[in-house]
N, C-alpha and C positions, 0 to 999 in steps of 0.2 A: 602218238605219245607212248602208247604201250610198247611199241617196237623199240623206241629209244630207251625206254625204261628197262626192258628185258635184255637188250643186247648191248646197250651203250651207244654213244654218239658215233664212234668210228666204225663199229661192227654193223651198224644199220646202213646197208648200202642203198643207193638210189633205186636199184631194182627191187629190193625188199620194201622200201617205202612206197614205191609205185604199186606193188602188189597189195600191200596193206591198205592203201588209200583208194585203190581202184582207179588211179589216174596214171596217165603216161608221164614219163619224166618231163617232156616239154610243158605239160599242163602244170606240173608241180613248180617248175621254174617260173612259169608265167604268174602263178598265184603267189608264190613266196619269194622268188628271187634266187634263192640258193638253199642248200641243205642247212647251213648255219641259221638262216632266217626262219626256216621251218622249225628247227630245233628250238630257237628262241621262243616261238609261239607255243610250242609244246611245253616247254618249261614254265612259261607264264600260265598256261592252262592248268598244269599240275599244281602250281603254287596257289592258284585261285580256287581249285576244286579239291583235290586230294589233300593238300596240305593246309586247307583253310581252317582246320581245327586249331592251328597254332595261334593266330591272332585272337580267335574267339576265346580259347582257354586262358590266354594271358590277360585278356581284357575284361572278361565277364566275371571271373572269380573275385570274391571279396578279400581274400588274403593271398599273399605271395605263395605260401605253402600250398594252398588249394590250387592256385593257378599253375604252379610248376608240376604238381602231381597230375592234374588233369592233362596238361600239355604232354607229359611223358607217356601217360597211359593211353591217350588218344593216338599218339604217334605209334605206339606198339600195335594198336588195332589197325591203323592205316598200313603199317609195314607188313602185317600178317594177313591181310584180307585174302580170301580164297579166289576172288574173281579177277585178280590182276597179278602182275609180277610182285615178288616179295621185295622188301627193302624200300628204299627211297630213291626216286629218280634224281633228286637234287644232290644226293650223296654219291651215287654210283655211276651215273651215266657218262661221266667224262674222266674217269680215273684211267691212268696209264695211256693217255692219248699222246700222239706225236705232236710235233711242232705245228703241223697243219690244222690242229684242232685247238689251238690256244684260245680261240674265241669261245668255244664251248666250255673249256675249263674255267676261263675267267667269268663267264656268265654264271656258272653254278657256284663258283667261289663267292660271287657277289650275293647270290641268294642265301648262302650259308652265313655270310657275314651279316647280312640284314637280319636274319633270324637271331643270331647271337646278340645283335644290338637291341632287338625287340625284347629278348629275355633280360638283358641288362637294364633296360628301361623299366621293366616290370619289377625287378629287384630293387631298383632305386626308388620306385614308387612305394614299395613295401617298407623301405627304410624311412622314407618321408612320413608314411602313415603310422609308423611304429610297430608294424608286424614283423619286421626284420631288425636284427641288431644293428646298431650304429657302426659297429666294427666290421660289418659285412662289406666285402669288396665286390661291388656289382659286376665288374668286368671279369674278375677271376671266377666268381660263381657262375656267371653266364657261360664262360668258357667250359667249365665243368659240366654244365647241363648240355651244352652243344656237343661236347665229346661223348657224353652218355647217349644222346640221341643218335649221333653218327655211328657209334658202336652198336646200338640196338638195331639200326638199319642194316648194318653189315651182318650181324648175327641172324637177323630174320632172313636175309638173302641166302645165308649159308644153311638155313633149315632149322634154326632154333624154334622151339615151340612158343606159343603165347605164354604158357605157364612159366617156362624158363625165363623169358624176357621179363615177365612180371616180377619174378623173384629177384632178378638182377636190379630192376628198377626200384623195388622196395629197399634193397640194401643201399643202393646209391642215394636214394632220397632220404634215407635215415641219417645220412652224414651231413645233411644241410641243417645248420643250427638256426633255430628260430627262438626268440625269447619266450620264456614261460610266463 
């Protein structure tokens, strides 16, 4: 997972994966079938471990504002951890891939779309519970938060500090209207 995260799907060669896993390529193929299947497993593991903050933040907080704030700030912490690659595997691991990597691109797009839908569902819940304005457009606001998250991931990967990312997040979140 870390190799795919650090280098991306295409740049992680089978030789690199073999060395990282301590397995020879035939063993990798026997266990996973192919590189795409291995990548699918790694992305699923990432979503269930590193990115597990997302459903928790959106589900556990009592208001949409608190949920979105927690979601964004926990994402920043995940994107900036010292013990692993910066940024987000689901955002950066299959960018600029060729036609032979469409499966990886589609897989990650699916994760990003599911995340956006999860955000929209939480916003709709907030509208239904009265902590978000009835005029809020859940899909538009979810897209805004998704774009923020993806931008923060790219900035973290490019070396932005946690403090810089927090400042950007504060500004972006201040633009979300909640009823007073």
